[in-house]
N, C-alpha and C positions, 0 to 999 in steps of 0.2 A: 265073930258072927255072934256069938253069944253075948258080947259087950256092946253091941248093937241094939241089943234089944233088952238090955238091963236098965230097969226103971225107964220103961218106954212112955210110962203115964207122965212120969215130970218131964220127959222129953217133949212131948205133946202139949203139955200145958204150958212149957217154954216156949214153943213156938208160936203159939197161938198170943200169950202177952206180947208175944216181942211185935206180931202183926199189929196187934191194938194199938199197941204205943206208934209203931210207924205210922197207923192211920191219924194218930192225934197230933204227931209231929206235922206231917204233911199237910192238914187240914188246919193248925193254927197259920203256917206259911201261906196257905192260897184262901185265904178268908175271900168271899165276895160279897160285897153290900151294895144296894139301891140307894143310889146319890140321893139324900133327900129333897136336893130342889130340881129343877126343871131348869134345860139348859137350853138358851136359846139360839135358833140356827139363823145364820145371816146367809145371802146369796152373794157371791163373788163373781167378778168378770161378767158383768151385766153389760150389754153392748150398749153402744148411746143412743140406739134408734128404739130400745125396749124397755120397757118398767116391769115391777113386780105386780100385777094385778090380785093377787090373794094374800090373804094372812099367811104366814110363816109361822105352823105351830111349834111350841118347843117340844125337847124328846127326854125322855127320861134315860139314865145311864146306871150301866151296871159296872162297877171299879172292882179290881182286885186290890187288895192293901192289906195293912195292920188296921186295927180298929183306932188307935192312938192317930195314925196321919189323915183318917176318915173324918175326925173331928177338925181338924185344921183346912180341910178341903174348902173350897168357895167355888163359885161360879166361874170366877175367874181363872180358876186352874185348868179350865176347859174352853177349848175351840171348836166348834161346830160350823160349819158351812154346806153349802151345795153351790155347784159350778156350775154357770148357766151360759157359759162363752159359746156352745155350739148348738145353742136351742133359738127357736125362732116362735114366732107369733104364736099362742095356744096352750093347751093343758099338757103337762109332760108330767110323768112319773122320775124323781130326778132322787140317788142315790144321796144318802148325807155323808159327808166324811167328819170325821171328829177325831181330836188327839188331846193327848193330856199333855199338859206344862208341868204339872210336877211329875218327876221321874220314880217319885217313888206309889204312885199309883198307875196302873194298867187301867185301860178300857177292855172289858171284856165283851157286853154288848150293850146295842142303845134299842129305844123303841120308840118308833118304829124307824126300820133301817133304811126309808124311803118317805118322800113326800110327792103330793100333788100339788106342783105349781103352774100358776097361770100366768101367761106373760101377754101384755099387751103392747101394741106400738105406743110408744110417748111423743107427745104434742107439745110444742110452746107456742104459748099466745101470749101478746104483750094487752095486757089491760090496764087501763086508767083507774088510778085511785081516787076513790071519793070519799070524803070524810064527814064523819057525822057526830057533832060533840055534842052530849046532852047533859042535863045539870046545870047548877048555877055555882058561880064562886063561893067562895066564904065569904061572910058578912066583913066589908072593910076594903074586899080586893074586887077588881075589874078587869075583865079581859079584853088586851088591846087586838090581838089578832089569832088565828087560828090558822093554821097551814101544816099538810103533811111535809115530810121530808122528802118524800119521792111523788113524781105526777102519775108514774109509769110502772107497774111491775111487769 
């Protein structure tokens, strides 16, 4: 029992130092960074009779990685999308799915986590192409004829 309390202040100091070193080691390996570029979100599985009627805003991504790896990351290292396969015409709150294509970077958080997406019926219409050419050819050149490749689109 006497050996336990001998040099108690040194034992407490050693314990405190060990805890501080442990926090430093853990924090170096688990550094969280805000990726400097915004990631564009795409819509997947759009039904053939629907189209996206609203703009899809980009998102911010928090990643867990080492600082050297962060310097090499690009937008191409992330894939963000919303699945609209079960949605109908109207406005919907849709969760965003994102994954890291780089095994050294883990995604911790995205902002926002969901977005408002408006879907509308898509309509096809055949329209005749009309051409309207303006200007004159360079001196010494003449125009024989002007015709569009397609008559309808």
